PDB file of N, CA, C and O in Angstrom, chain B, residues numbered from 101:
ATOM      1  N   MET B 101       0.836  -1.180   0.000  1.00  0.00           N
ATOM      2  CA  MET B 101       0.000   0.000   0.000  1.00  0.00           C
ATOM      3  C   MET B 101       0.884   1.249   0.000  1.00  0.00           C
ATOM      4  O   MET B 101       1.906   1.321   0.683  1.00  0.00           O
ATOM      5  N   ILE B 102       0.459   2.198  -0.772  1.00  0.00           N
ATOM      6  CA  ILE B 102       1.066   3.525  -0.755  1.00  0.00           C
ATOM      7  C   ILE B 102      -0.063   4.467  -0.372  1.00  0.00           C
ATOM      8  O   ILE B 102      -0.920   4.828  -1.178  1.00  0.00           O
ATOM      9  N   GLU B 103      -0.019   4.845   0.897  1.00  0.00           N
ATOM     10  CA  GLU B 103      -1.107   5.615   1.480  1.00  0.00           C
ATOM     11  C   GLU B 103      -2.414   4.848   1.251  1.00  0.00           C
ATOM     12  O   GLU B 103      -2.541   3.714   1.713  1.00  0.00           O
ATOM     13  N   ARG B 104      -3.380   5.434   0.556  1.00  0.00           N
ATOM     14  CA  ARG B 104      -4.660   4.727   0.377  1.00  0.00           C
ATOM     15  C   ARG B 104      -4.741   3.956  -0.931  1.00  0.00           C
ATOM     16  O   ARG B 104      -5.783   3.389  -1.259  1.00  0.00           O
ATOM     17  N   TYR B 105      -3.648   3.935  -1.675  1.00  0.00           N
ATOM     18  CA  TYR B 105      -3.627   3.271  -2.978  1.00  0.00           C
ATOM     19  C   TYR B 105      -2.907   1.932  -2.885  1.00  0.00           C
ATOM     20  O   TYR B 105      -1.968   1.772  -2.105  1.00  0.00           O
ATOM     21  N   ASN B 106      -3.351   0.991  -3.675  1.00  0.00           N
ATOM     22  CA  ASN B 106      -2.779  -0.345  -3.675  1.00  0.00           C
ATOM     23  C   ASN B 106      -2.306  -0.680  -5.092  1.00  0.00           C
ATOM     24  O   ASN B 106      -3.060  -1.265  -5.870  1.00  0.00           O
ATOM     25  N   PRO B 107      -1.058  -0.313  -5.436  1.00  0.00           N
ATOM     26  CA  PRO B 107      -0.550  -0.569  -6.788  1.00  0.00           C
ATOM     27  C   PRO B 107      -0.491  -2.065  -7.086  1.00  0.00           C
ATOM     28  O   PRO B 107      -0.366  -2.894  -6.185  1.00  0.00           O
ATOM     29  N   ASP B 108      -0.584  -2.387  -8.377  1.00  0.00           N
ATOM     30  CA  ASP B 108      -0.524  -3.787  -8.774  1.00  0.00           C
ATOM     31  C   ASP B 108       0.883  -4.362  -8.597  1.00  0.00           C
ATOM     32  O   ASP B 108       1.042  -5.475  -8.096  1.00  0.00           O
ATOM     33  N   PHE B 109       1.904  -3.604  -9.008  1.00  0.00           N
ATOM     34  CA  PHE B 109       3.288  -4.053  -8.873  1.00  0.00           C
ATOM     35  C   PHE B 109       4.151  -2.867  -8.464  1.00  0.00           C
ATOM     36  O   PHE B 109       4.001  -1.766  -8.992  1.00  0.00           O
ATOM     37  N   ILE B 110       5.064  -3.105  -7.510  1.00  0.00           N
ATOM     38  CA  ILE B 110       6.018  -2.083  -7.078  1.00  0.00           C
ATOM     39  C   ILE B 110       7.398  -2.716  -7.025  1.00  0.00           C
ATOM     40  O   ILE B 110       7.566  -3.811  -6.488  1.00  0.00           O
ATOM     41  N   TYR B 111       8.380  -2.029  -7.579  1.00  0.00           N
ATOM     42  CA  TYR B 111       9.769  -2.441  -7.379  1.00  0.00           C
ATOM     43  C   TYR B 111      10.623  -1.187  -7.452  1.00  0.00           C
ATOM     44  O   TYR B 111      10.460  -0.347  -8.337  1.00  0.00           O
ATOM     45  N   ASN B 112      11.542  -1.084  -6.492  1.00  0.00           N
ATOM     46  CA  ASN B 112      12.343   0.131  -6.330  1.00  0.00           C
ATOM     47  C   ASN B 112      11.410   1.332  -6.296  1.00  0.00           C
ATOM     48  O   ASN B 112      10.502   1.381  -5.465  1.00  0.00           O
ATOM     49  N   ASN B 113      11.613   2.292  -7.173  1.00  0.00           N
ATOM     50  CA  ASN B 113      10.748   3.473  -7.187  1.00  0.00           C
ATOM     51  C   ASN B 113       9.767   3.431  -8.366  1.00  0.00           C
ATOM     52  O   ASN B 113       9.299   4.472  -8.829  1.00  0.00           O
ATOM     53  N   LYS B 114       9.463   2.228  -8.844  1.00  0.00           N
ATOM     54  CA  LYS B 114       8.612   2.074 -10.024  1.00  0.00           C
ATOM     55  C   LYS B 114       7.342   1.297  -9.708  1.00  0.00           C
ATOM     56  O   LYS B 114       7.339   0.343  -8.931  1.00  0.00           O
ATOM     57  N   ILE B 115       6.275   1.742 -10.335  1.00  0.00           N
ATOM     58  CA  ILE B 115       4.964   1.122 -10.146  1.00  0.00           C
ATOM     59  C   ILE B 115       4.407   0.760 -11.512  1.00  0.00           C
ATOM     60  O   ILE B 115       4.509   1.536 -12.463  1.00  0.00           O
ATOM     61  N   ILE B 116       3.819  -0.426 -11.600  1.00  0.00           N
ATOM     62  CA  ILE B 116       3.069  -0.821 -12.793  1.00  0.00           C
ATOM     63  C   ILE B 116       1.631  -1.056 -12.363  1.00  0.00           C
ATOM     64  O   ILE B 116       1.356  -1.832 -11.448  1.00  0.00           O
ATOM     65  N   GLU B 117       0.729  -0.375 -13.038  1.00  0.00           N
ATOM     66  CA  GLU B 117      -0.704  -0.528 -12.791  1.00  0.00           C
ATOM     67  C   GLU B 117      -1.358  -1.178 -14.008  1.00  0.00           C
ATOM     68  O   GLU B 117      -1.062  -0.816 -15.147  1.00  0.00           O
ATOM     69  N   LEU B 118      -2.234  -2.123 -13.767  1.00  0.00           N
ATOM     70  CA  LEU B 118      -3.044  -2.724 -14.817  1.00  0.00           C
ATOM     71  C   LEU B 118      -4.446  -2.140 -14.690  1.00  0.00           C
ATOM     72  O   LEU B 118      -5.116  -2.329 -13.674  1.00  0.00           O
ATOM     73  N   TYR B 119      -4.881  -1.433 -15.720  1.00  0.00           N
ATOM     74  CA  TYR B 119      -6.186  -0.779 -15.688  1.00  0.00           C
ATOM     75  C   TYR B 119      -7.163  -1.540 -16.579  1.00  0.00           C
ATOM     76  O   TYR B 119      -6.888  -1.783 -17.754  1.00  0.00           O
ATOM     77  N   GLY B 120      -8.284  -1.905 -16.016  1.00  0.00           N
ATOM     78  CA  GLY B 120      -9.354  -2.513 -16.791  1.00  0.00           C
ATOM     79  C   GLY B 120     -10.040  -1.459 -17.641  1.00  0.00           C
ATOM     80  O   GLY B 120     -10.269  -0.338 -17.186  1.00  0.00           O
ATOM     81  N   ASP B 121     -10.366  -1.814 -18.869  1.00  0.00           N
ATOM     82  CA  ASP B 121     -10.963  -0.853 -19.792  1.00  0.00           C
ATOM     83  C   ASP B 121     -12.297  -0.307 -19.293  1.00  0.00           C
ATOM     84  O   ASP B 121     -12.583   0.876 -19.475  1.00  0.00           O
ATOM     85  N   TYR B 122     -13.096  -1.129 -18.683  1.00  0.00           N
ATOM     86  CA  TYR B 122     -14.407  -0.671 -18.215  1.00  0.00           C
ATOM     87  C   TYR B 122     -14.267   0.167 -16.951  1.00  0.00           C
ATOM     88  O   TYR B 122     -14.675   1.328 -16.922  1.00  0.00           O
ATOM     89  N   TRP B 123     -13.707  -0.406 -15.935  1.00  0.00           N
ATOM     90  CA  TRP B 123     -13.679   0.226 -14.619  1.00  0.00           C
ATOM     91  C   TRP B 123     -12.916   1.548 -14.615  1.00  0.00           C
ATOM     92  O   TRP B 123     -13.398   2.537 -14.062  1.00  0.00           O
ATOM     93  N   HIS B 124     -11.749   1.575 -15.216  1.00  0.00           N
ATOM     94  CA  HIS B 124     -10.899   2.761 -15.110  1.00  0.00           C
ATOM     95  C   HIS B 124     -11.285   3.879 -16.067  1.00  0.00           C
ATOM     96  O   HIS B 124     -10.646   4.931 -16.078  1.00  0.00           O
ATOM     97  N   LYS B 125     -12.325   3.667 -16.872  1.00  0.00           N
ATOM     98  CA  LYS B 125     -12.811   4.749 -17.731  1.00  0.00           C
ATOM     99  C   LYS B 125     -14.151   5.299 -17.265  1.00  0.00           C
ATOM    100  O   LYS B 125     -14.728   6.165 -17.921  1.00  0.00           O
ATOM    101  N   LEU B 126     -14.645   4.808 -16.148  1.00  0.00           N
ATOM    102  CA  LEU B 126     -15.877   5.369 -15.581  1.00  0.00           C
ATOM    103  C   LEU B 126     -15.587   6.783 -15.086  1.00  0.00           C
ATOM    104  O   LEU B 126     -14.507   7.038 -14.553  1.00  0.00           O
ATOM    105  N   PRO B 127     -16.542   7.713 -15.255  1.00  0.00           N
ATOM    106  CA  PRO B 127     -16.299   9.101 -14.833  1.00  0.00           C
ATOM    107  C   PRO B 127     -15.825   9.233 -13.384  1.00  0.00           C
ATOM    108  O   PRO B 127     -14.924  10.024 -13.108  1.00  0.00           O
ATOM    109  N   LYS B 128     -16.409   8.482 -12.464  1.00  0.00           N
ATOM    110  CA  LYS B 128     -15.994   8.609 -11.063  1.00  0.00           C
ATOM    111  C   LYS B 128     -14.597   8.044 -10.828  1.00  0.00           C
ATOM    112  O   LYS B 128     -13.921   8.442  -9.880  1.00  0.00           O
ATOM    113  N   THR B 129     -14.166   7.135 -11.671  1.00  0.00           N
ATOM    114  CA  THR B 129     -12.852   6.515 -11.510  1.00  0.00           C
ATOM    115  C   THR B 129     -11.762   7.348 -12.172  1.00  0.00           C
ATOM    116  O   THR B 129     -10.606   7.287 -11.755  1.00  0.00           O
ATOM    117  N   LEU B 130     -12.105   8.123 -13.193  1.00  0.00           N
ATOM    118  CA  LEU B 130     -11.111   8.951 -13.876  1.00  0.00           C
ATOM    119  C   LEU B 130     -10.442   9.921 -12.899  1.00  0.00           C
ATOM    120  O   LEU B 130      -9.225  10.098 -12.940  1.00  0.00           O
ATOM    121  N   GLU B 131     -11.221  10.542 -12.030  1.00  0.00           N
ATOM    122  CA  GLU B 131     -10.658  11.475 -11.046  1.00  0.00           C
ATOM    123  C   GLU B 131      -9.764  10.728 -10.059  1.00  0.00           C
ATOM    124  O   GLU B 131      -8.699  11.224  -9.692  1.00  0.00           O
ATOM    125  N   ARG B 132     -10.185   9.550  -9.631  1.00  0.00           N
ATOM    126  CA  ARG B 132      -9.365   8.755  -8.716  1.00  0.00           C
ATOM    127  C   ARG B 132      -8.054   8.350  -9.386  1.00  0.00           C
ATOM    128  O   ARG B 132      -6.997   8.389  -8.757  1.00  0.00           O
ATOM    129  N   ASN B 133      -8.119   7.961 -10.665  1.00  0.00           N
ATOM    130  CA  ASN B 133      -6.896   7.631 -11.409  1.00  0.00           C
ATOM    131  C   ASN B 133      -5.946   8.825 -11.406  1.00  0.00           C
ATOM    132  O   ASN B 133      -4.752   8.681 -11.145  1.00  0.00           O
ATOM    133  N   PHE B 134      -6.494  10.012 -11.701  1.00  0.00           N
ATOM    134  CA  PHE B 134      -5.681  11.227 -11.741  1.00  0.00           C
ATOM    135  C   PHE B 134      -5.027  11.487 -10.379  1.00  0.00           C
ATOM    136  O   PHE B 134      -3.833  11.780 -10.306  1.00  0.00           O
ATOM    137  N   GLN B 135      -5.805  11.381  -9.316  1.00  0.00           N
ATOM    138  CA  GLN B 135      -5.274  11.625  -7.977  1.00  0.00           C
ATOM    139  C   GLN B 135      -4.202  10.601  -7.605  1.00  0.00           C
ATOM    140  O   GLN B 135      -3.188  10.942  -6.995  1.00  0.00           O
ATOM    141  N   ARG B 136      -4.437   9.355  -7.978  1.00  0.00           N
ATOM    142  CA  ARG B 136      -3.468   8.288  -7.711  1.00  0.00           C
ATOM    143  C   ARG B 136      -2.151   8.588  -8.413  1.00  0.00           C
ATOM    144  O   ARG B 136      -1.089   8.529  -7.793  1.00  0.00           O
ATOM    145  N   GLU B 137      -2.214   8.911  -9.706  1.00  0.00           N
ATOM    146  CA  GLU B 137      -1.010   9.173 -10.489  1.00  0.00           C
ATOM    147  C   GLU B 137      -0.287  10.417  -9.982  1.00  0.00           C
ATOM    148  O   GLU B 137       0.943  10.448  -9.940  1.00  0.00           O
ATOM    149  N   LYS B 138      -1.039  11.433  -9.601  1.00  0.00           N
ATOM    150  CA  LYS B 138      -0.457  12.651  -9.046  1.00  0.00           C
ATOM    151  C   LYS B 138       0.290  12.340  -7.747  1.00  0.00           C
ATOM    152  O   LYS B 138       1.401  12.823  -7.532  1.00  0.00           O
ATOM    153  N   ARG B 139      -0.320  11.543  -6.896  1.00  0.00           N
ATOM    154  CA  ARG B 139       0.307  11.207  -5.605  1.00  0.00           C
ATOM    155  C   ARG B 139       1.558  10.370  -5.796  1.00  0.00           C
ATOM    156  O   ARG B 139       2.563  10.599  -5.122  1.00  0.00           O
ATOM    157  N   TYR B 140       1.514   9.401  -6.706  1.00  0.00           N
ATOM    158  CA  TYR B 140       2.717   8.601  -6.991  1.00  0.00           C
ATOM    159  C   TYR B 140       3.870   9.517  -7.407  1.00  0.00           C
ATOM    160  O   TYR B 140       5.000   9.357  -6.945  1.00  0.00           O
ATOM    161  N   THR B 141       3.573  10.470  -8.277  1.00  0.00           N
ATOM    162  CA  THR B 141       4.604  11.399  -8.749  1.00  0.00           C
ATOM    163  C   THR B 141       5.134  12.247  -7.602  1.00  0.00           C
ATOM    164  O   THR B 141       6.344  12.439  -7.477  1.00  0.00           O
ATOM    165  N   GLU B 142       4.238  12.754  -6.764  1.00  0.00           N
ATOM    166  CA  GLU B 142       4.659  13.568  -5.625  1.00  0.00           C
ATOM    167  C   GLU B 142       5.575  12.794  -4.685  1.00  0.00           C
ATOM    168  O   GLU B 142       6.476  13.371  -4.076  1.00  0.00           O
ATOM    169  N   LEU B 143       5.347  11.503  -4.568  1.00  0.00           N
ATOM    170  CA  LEU B 143       6.158  10.660  -3.684  1.00  0.00           C
ATOM    171  C   LEU B 143       7.434  10.153  -4.355  1.00  0.00           C
ATOM    172  O   LEU B 143       8.216   9.431  -3.736  1.00  0.00           O
ATOM    173  N   GLY B 144       7.648  10.528  -5.620  1.00  0.00           N
ATOM    174  CA  GLY B 144       8.888  10.169  -6.307  1.00  0.00           C
ATOM    175  C   GLY B 144       8.852   8.864  -7.075  1.00  0.00           C
ATOM    176  O   GLY B 144       9.898   8.369  -7.494  1.00  0.00           O
ATOM    177  N   TYR B 145       7.673   8.296  -7.268  1.00  0.00           N
ATOM    178  CA  TYR B 145       7.556   7.056  -8.024  1.00  0.00           C
ATOM    179  C   TYR B 145       7.418   7.344  -9.508  1.00  0.00           C
ATOM    180  O   TYR B 145       6.823   8.345  -9.907  1.00  0.00           O
ATOM    181  N   LEU B 146       7.971   6.461 -10.314  1.00  0.00           N
ATOM    182  CA  LEU B 146       7.693   6.430 -11.743  1.00  0.00           C
ATOM    183  C   LEU B 146       6.611   5.376 -11.926  1.00  0.00           C
ATOM    184  O   LEU B 146       6.596   4.373 -11.212  1.00  0.00           O
ATOM    185  N   PHE B 147       5.713   5.590 -12.866  1.00  0.00           N
ATOM    186  CA  PHE B 147       4.666   4.590 -13.018  1.00  0.00           C
ATOM    187  C   PHE B 147       4.340   4.350 -14.480  1.00  0.00           C
ATOM    188  O   PHE B 147       4.490   5.223 -15.333  1.00  0.00           O
ATOM    189  N   LEU B 148       3.895   3.146 -14.730  1.00  0.00           N
ATOM    190  CA  LEU B 148       3.498   2.685 -16.055  1.00  0.00           C
ATOM    191  C   LEU B 148       2.088   2.136 -15.942  1.00  0.00           C
ATOM    192  O   LEU B 148       1.771   1.377 -15.026  1.00  0.00           O
ATOM    193  N   ILE B 149       1.254   2.528 -16.882  1.00  0.00           N
ATOM    194  CA  ILE B 149      -0.106   2.008 -16.920  1.00  0.00           C
ATOM    195  C   ILE B 149      -0.234   1.093 -18.131  1.00  0.00           C
ATOM    196  O   ILE B 149       0.102   1.471 -19.254  1.00  0.00           O
ATOM    197  N   ILE B 150      -0.717  -0.097 -17.885  1.00  0.00           N
ATOM    198  CA  ILE B 150      -1.020  -1.041 -18.953  1.00  0.00           C
ATOM    199  C   ILE B 150      -2.527  -1.240 -18.946  1.00  0.00           C
ATOM    200  O   ILE B 150      -3.115  -1.631 -17.937  1.00  0.00           O
ATOM    201  N   TRP B 151      -3.139  -0.964 -20.088  1.00  0.00           N
ATOM    202  CA  TRP B 151      -4.588  -1.102 -20.211  1.00  0.00           C
ATOM    203  C   TRP B 151      -4.962  -2.520 -20.631  1.00  0.00           C
ATOM    204  O   TRP B 151      -4.211  -3.191 -21.339  1.00  0.00           O
ATOM    205  N   GLU B 152      -6.106  -2.953 -20.193  1.00  0.00           N
ATOM    206  CA  GLU B 152      -6.615  -4.298 -20.491  1.00  0.00           C
ATOM    207  C   GLU B 152      -6.540  -4.618 -21.985  1.00  0.00           C
ATOM    208  O   GLU B 152      -6.102  -5.707 -22.355  1.00  0.00           O
ATOM    209  N   HIS B 153      -6.952  -3.704 -22.836  1.00  0.00           N
ATOM    210  CA  HIS B 153      -6.963  -3.982 -24.276  1.00  0.00           C
ATOM    211  C   HIS B 153      -5.557  -4.191 -24.839  1.00  0.00           C
ATOM    212  O   HIS B 153      -5.402  -4.816 -25.888  1.00  0.00           O
ATOM    213  N   GLU B 154      -4.539  -3.677 -24.161  1.00  0.00           N
ATOM    214  CA  GLU B 154      -3.162  -3.859 -24.614  1.00  0.00           C
ATOM    215  C   GLU B 154      -2.698  -5.305 -24.453  1.00  0.00           C
ATOM    216  O   GLU B 154      -1.755  -5.732 -25.119  1.00  0.00           O
ATOM    217  N   LEU B 155      -3.352  -6.056 -23.577  1.00  0.00           N
ATOM    218  CA  LEU B 155      -2.941  -7.437 -23.306  1.00  0.00           C
ATOM    219  C   LEU B 155      -3.168  -8.358 -24.503  1.00  0.00           C
ATOM    220  O   LEU B 155      -2.712  -9.501 -24.505  1.00  0.00           O
ATOM    221  N   LYS B 156      -3.864  -7.865 -25.509  1.00  0.00           N
ATOM    222  CA  LYS B 156      -4.068  -8.660 -26.729  1.00  0.00           C
ATOM    223  C   LYS B 156      -2.766  -8.824 -27.508  1.00  0.00           C
ATOM    224  O   LYS B 156      -2.641  -9.738 -28.324  1.00  0.00           O
ATOM    225  N   ASP B 157      -1.808  -7.953 -27.264  1.00  0.00           N
ATOM    226  CA  ASP B 157      -0.507  -8.017 -27.931  1.00  0.00           C
ATOM    227  C   ASP B 157       0.577  -8.074 -26.855  1.00  0.00           C
ATOM    228  O   ASP B 157       1.174  -7.060 -26.493  1.00  0.00           O
ATOM    229  N   MET B 158       0.812  -9.281 -26.359  1.00  0.00           N
ATOM    230  CA  MET B 158       1.737  -9.440 -25.229  1.00  0.00           C
ATOM    231  C   MET B 158       3.170  -9.047 -25.574  1.00  0.00           C
ATOM    232  O   MET B 158       3.904  -8.582 -24.702  1.00  0.00           O
ATOM    233  N   ALA B 159       3.583  -9.224 -26.825  1.00  0.00           N
ATOM    234  CA  ALA B 159       4.936  -8.817 -27.213  1.00  0.00           C
ATOM    235  C   ALA B 159       5.095  -7.308 -27.021  1.00  0.00           C
ATOM    236  O   ALA B 159       6.131  -6.842 -26.548  1.00  0.00           O
ATOM    237  N   LYS B 160       4.076  -6.560 -27.386  1.00  0.00           N
ATOM    238  CA  LYS B 160       4.101  -5.101 -27.228  1.00  0.00           C
ATOM    239  C   LYS B 160       4.116  -4.720 -25.741  1.00  0.00           C
ATOM    240  O   LYS B 160       4.827  -3.799 -25.340  1.00  0.00           O
ATOM    241  N   VAL B 161       3.332  -5.429 -24.935  1.00  0.00           N
ATOM    242  CA  VAL B 161       3.290  -5.169 -23.498  1.00  0.00           C
ATOM    243  C   VAL B 161       4.655  -5.464 -22.875  1.00  0.00           C
ATOM    244  O   VAL B 161       5.153  -4.678 -22.069  1.00  0.00           O
ATOM    245  N   LEU B 162       5.249  -6.580 -23.242  1.00  0.00           N
ATOM    246  CA  LEU B 162       6.570  -6.922 -22.694  1.00  0.00           C
ATOM    247  C   LEU B 162       7.609  -5.880 -23.076  1.00  0.00           C
ATOM    248  O   LEU B 162       8.455  -5.519 -22.258  1.00  0.00           O
ATOM    249  N   ASN B 163       7.553  -5.391 -24.312  1.00  0.00           N
ATOM    250  CA  ASN B 163       8.471  -4.333 -24.731  1.00  0.00           C
ATOM    251  C   ASN B 163       8.261  -3.074 -23.908  1.00  0.00           C
ATOM    252  O   ASN B 163       9.221  -2.425 -23.492  1.00  0.00           O
ATOM    253  N   LYS B 164       7.017  -2.739 -23.679  1.00  0.00           N
ATOM    254  CA  LYS B 164       6.673  -1.553 -22.891  1.00  0.00           C
ATOM    255  C   LYS B 164       7.248  -1.684 -21.476  1.00  0.00           C
ATOM    256  O   LYS B 164       7.801  -0.727 -20.934  1.00  0.00           O
ATOM    257  N   ILE B 165       7.112  -2.868 -20.885  1.00  0.00           N
ATOM    258  CA  ILE B 165       7.637  -3.107 -19.534  1.00  0.00           C
ATOM    259  C   ILE B 165       9.165  -3.066 -19.530  1.00  0.00           C
ATOM    260  O   ILE B 165       9.762  -2.490 -18.620  1.00  0.00           O
ATOM    261  N   LYS B 166       9.803  -3.668 -20.533  1.00  0.00           N
ATOM    262  CA  LYS B 166      11.260  -3.646 -20.595  1.00  0.00           C
ATOM    263  C   LYS B 166      11.779  -2.224 -20.726  1.00  0.00           C
ATOM    264  O   LYS B 166      12.735  -1.849 -20.047  1.00  0.00           O
ATOM    265  N   GLU B 167      11.164  -1.431 -21.587  1.00  0.00           N
ATOM    266  CA  GLU B 167      11.590  -0.036 -21.753  1.00  0.00           C
ATOM    267  C   GLU B 167      11.419   0.733 -20.443  1.00  0.00           C
ATOM    268  O   GLU B 167      12.291   1.510 -20.054  1.00  0.00           O
ATOM    269  N   PHE B 168      10.310   0.514 -19.780  1.00  0.00           N
ATOM    270  CA  PHE B 168      10.057   1.164 -18.495  1.00  0.00           C
ATOM    271  C   PHE B 168      11.083   0.724 -17.460  1.00  0.00           C
ATOM    272  O   PHE B 168      11.610   1.551 -16.715  1.00  0.00           O
ATOM    273  N   SER B 169      11.366  -0.561 -17.410  1.00  0.00           N
ATOM    274  CA  SER B 169      12.317  -1.100 -16.430  1.00  0.00           C
ATOM    275  C   SER B 169      13.726  -0.581 -16.639  1.00  0.00           C
ATOM    276  O   SER B 169      14.461  -0.344 -15.681  1.00  0.00           O
ATOM    277  N   ASN B 170      14.096  -0.407 -17.893  1.00  0.00           N
ATOM    278  CA  ASN B 170      15.454   0.048 -18.208  1.00  0.00           C
ATOM    279  C   ASN B 170      15.602   1.559 -18.143  1.00  0.00           C
ATOM    280  O   ASN B 170      16.719   2.074 -18.186  1.00  0.00           O
ATOM    281  N   GLY B 171      14.492   2.274 -18.042  1.00  0.00           N
ATOM    282  CA  GLY B 171      14.532   3.736 -17.963  1.00  0.00           C
ATOM    283  C   GLY B 171      15.016   4.189 -16.598  1.00  0.00           C
ATOM    284  O   GLY B 171      15.355   3.375 -15.738  1.00  0.00           O
ATOM    285  N   SER B 172      15.042   5.482 -16.417  1.00  0.00           N
ATOM    286  CA  SER B 172      15.574   6.051 -15.170  1.00  0.00           C
ATOM    287  C   SER B 172      14.755   5.717 -13.962  1.00  0.00           C
ATOM    288  O   SER B 172      15.093   6.133 -12.853  1.00  0.00           O
TER     289      SER B 172
END
């Protein structure tokens, strides 16, 4: 847990969140997503969001994760 948020994956100062296409695009959830991402940044975390629809191309998702992992 990071304050009131429960990231899907945390390692070092990096967070990976998996967002469901339905849930995370609801109007009430959009503001919560924004607040979550803002707070992660304020606390010094880097974060990557992977959307449910992206999982259809796992090679692309793995590349996205590798690039994120190798970044600063």
